[in-house]
Wavefront OBJ file of the C-alpha trace (Angstrom):
o trace
v 20.005 13.661 18.951
v 18.685 11.083 21.580
v 16.148 12.752 23.873
v 12.761 11.467 25.826
v 10.243 13.394 26.803
v 9.728 12.124 30.855
v 6.971 14.743 31.443
v 4.424 12.109 31.780
v 6.847 10.064 34.582
v 7.266 13.657 36.373
v 3.469 13.866 37.278
v 3.280 9.904 38.680
v 3.868 8.689 42.233
v 7.495 7.575 43.002
v 7.911 4.433 42.392
v 6.556 3.918 39.024
v 8.687 2.978 36.135
v 8.696 3.199 31.962
v 10.941 0.522 29.954
v 12.241 2.049 26.755
v 13.752 0.151 24.266
v 16.146 1.626 21.373
v 16.583 -0.980 18.614
v 19.475 -0.640 15.377
v 20.114 3.256 16.788
v 22.446 5.170 14.464
v 24.166 8.605 16.593
v 27.429 10.135 16.147
v 28.956 9.971 19.281
v 32.094 12.286 17.941
v 35.654 11.616 16.861
v 36.788 9.487 19.838
v 33.689 7.209 20.187
v 33.212 5.902 16.835
v 30.234 3.533 16.244
v 30.493 0.633 13.669
v 26.744 0.360 13.144
v 23.768 0.488 15.346
v 23.791 0.703 19.222
v 20.728 -1.034 21.232
v 19.669 -0.091 24.916
v 17.395 -1.343 27.406
v 16.660 1.068 29.692
v 13.987 1.541 32.419
v 13.182 4.846 34.086
v 12.122 4.875 37.471
v 10.839 8.015 39.281
v 11.590 9.005 42.481
v 10.708 11.622 44.841
v 13.566 13.702 43.460
v 13.494 13.174 39.508
v 14.128 9.708 37.669
v 16.340 7.306 37.639
v 18.127 5.466 34.371
v 19.262 1.930 34.931
v 19.985 -0.558 31.907
v 22.408 -1.837 29.489
v 24.173 -0.578 25.851
v 25.201 -2.831 23.765
v 26.803 -0.991 20.212
v 29.785 -1.844 18.177
v 32.839 0.384 18.228
v 35.113 0.996 16.088
v 38.911 0.675 17.662
v 42.807 0.969 16.376
v 45.150 -1.740 17.802
v 47.714 -0.623 19.318
v 50.120 -2.769 17.877
v 49.689 -2.825 14.394
v 47.554 0.011 14.144
v 44.680 -1.492 11.817
v 41.147 -0.739 12.829
v 38.527 -3.732 14.389
v 35.166 -3.598 15.539
v 34.634 -4.865 19.245
v 31.087 -5.322 20.850
v 30.695 -3.576 23.819
v 28.268 -4.198 26.519
v 28.031 -1.699 29.487
v 25.504 -0.672 32.248
v 23.859 2.464 32.483
v 23.013 4.124 35.933
v 22.181 7.636 36.038
v 19.701 10.112 38.145
v 18.196 13.125 36.525
v 16.871 15.938 38.623
v 14.028 18.453 36.902
v 14.718 22.083 36.452
v 11.047 23.020 36.699
v 8.799 21.734 39.173
v 6.088 19.580 37.300
v 3.209 21.161 38.962
v 3.693 24.490 38.261
v 6.345 24.983 35.818
v 8.167 26.964 38.247
v 12.214 26.795 37.933
v 13.552 24.850 40.636
v 16.595 25.944 42.735
v 19.493 24.024 43.803
v 19.110 22.812 47.384
v 22.131 23.009 50.266
v 24.790 20.362 49.197
v 23.108 19.386 45.917
v 25.578 18.678 43.390
v 25.467 21.685 40.606
v 27.098 19.299 37.792
v 23.868 16.487 38.356
v 22.278 15.691 35.452
v 18.915 17.629 34.637
v 15.866 17.324 32.831
v 15.359 20.053 30.714
v 12.838 22.843 30.826
v 11.461 20.763 27.899
v 10.818 17.660 30.220
v 13.274 15.814 28.278
v 16.345 13.581 29.013
v 19.370 13.887 26.614
v 21.278 10.710 26.495
v 23.566 11.183 23.582
v 26.147 12.433 26.288
v 25.539 9.648 28.560
v 26.046 7.299 25.662
v 29.080 8.757 24.859
v 31.057 8.882 28.374
v 29.797 4.977 28.706
v 30.857 3.976 25.594
v 34.137 6.400 26.138
v 34.438 4.595 29.249
v 35.397 0.876 27.930
v 38.480 2.027 25.372
v 41.233 -0.179 26.616
v 44.614 1.477 27.665
v 45.874 -0.441 24.669
v 43.468 -1.806 22.202
v 44.645 -5.340 20.421
v 42.999 -6.532 17.524
v 43.926 -10.150 18.678
v 45.516 -11.189 21.830
v 48.654 -12.243 19.714
v 49.127 -9.590 17.332
v 52.722 -9.307 16.323
v 52.486 -5.833 15.670
v 54.732 -4.030 12.916
v 58.347 -4.721 11.774
v 60.875 -2.043 13.243
v 62.738 -2.288 9.851
v 60.414 -0.977 7.350
v 56.812 -0.612 9.275
v 54.590 -3.576 7.241
v 52.928 -5.798 9.578
v 55.129 -8.682 11.121
v 52.964 -11.671 10.016
v 53.253 -10.677 6.567
v 55.770 -11.121 4.173
v 60.002 -11.857 4.797
v 61.534 -9.214 7.492
v 65.034 -10.272 7.256
v 66.493 -6.771 6.745
v 70.317 -7.726 7.119
v 72.355 -7.832 9.878
v 72.397 -5.512 13.076
v 73.128 -2.234 12.322
v 76.684 -1.115 13.847
v 76.663 1.966 16.097
v 78.904 4.135 13.541
v 81.090 4.788 17.041
v 81.743 1.591 17.431
v 82.276 0.306 14.223
v 86.205 0.273 14.885
v 85.385 -2.138 17.764
v 83.915 -4.349 15.618
v 86.479 -4.659 13.117
v 88.891 -5.297 15.945
v 86.410 -8.048 16.988
v 86.575 -9.776 13.666
v 90.716 -9.418 13.764
v 90.750 -11.715 17.089
v 88.079 -14.087 15.707
v 90.279 -14.918 12.206
v 87.364 -13.484 10.773
v 89.123 -10.559 9.049
v 91.037 -10.166 6.598
l 1 2 3 4 5 6 7 8 9 10 11 12 13 14 15 16 17 18 19 20 21 22 23 24 25 26 27 28 29 30 31 32 33 34 35 36 37 38 39 40 41 42 43 44 45 46 47 48 49 50 51 52 53 54 55 56 57 58 59 60 61 62 63 64 65 66 67 68 69 70 71 72 73 74 75 76 77 78 79 80 81 82 83 84 85 86 87 88 89 90 91 92 93 94 95 96 97 98 99 100 101 102 103 104 105 106 107 108 109 110 111 112 113 114 115 116 117 118 119 120 121 122 123 124 125 126 127 128 129 130 131 132 133 134 135 136 137 138 139 140 141 142 143 144 145 146 147 148 149 150 151 152 153 154 155 156 157 158 159 160 161 162 163 164 165 166 167 168 169 170 171 172 173 174 175 176 177 178 179 180 181 182
């Protein structure tokens, strides 16, 4: 679990920033976002009058599955991160804070230990980079429709076109008409 304690930053005046660099950070983000190696992040935590804004960039190698040939491949992804976190406790008194009028209940929160949890944010940001049809390469030929093997490997001459049994009688007449029949 990746978390940062921001208690000190909450006691500072608005405008103060802290930079955090994650290098070679290994995480498990779930089955739908598979990291192929460590992620790197350059993050800046900025104190505001409401809470903390986190901005930065996340870089990670992701394992994807090609939509044409079903082979897995690794894609290096860069994504910008921009999130606001609101405290759940008053930094001075430690008393729980109530939601203000019109404030979103689903807003990201700083927990009661003054920590910001980043795993879910990393997961969501990286999941959004998944293309509709991921391809291992732009000219991926896909799979052979007859045998299911990769179309760019081996010989894929699997005989003539299969004739629908309902039209087999017409095929015989067509052969006779062209003089191909016996």
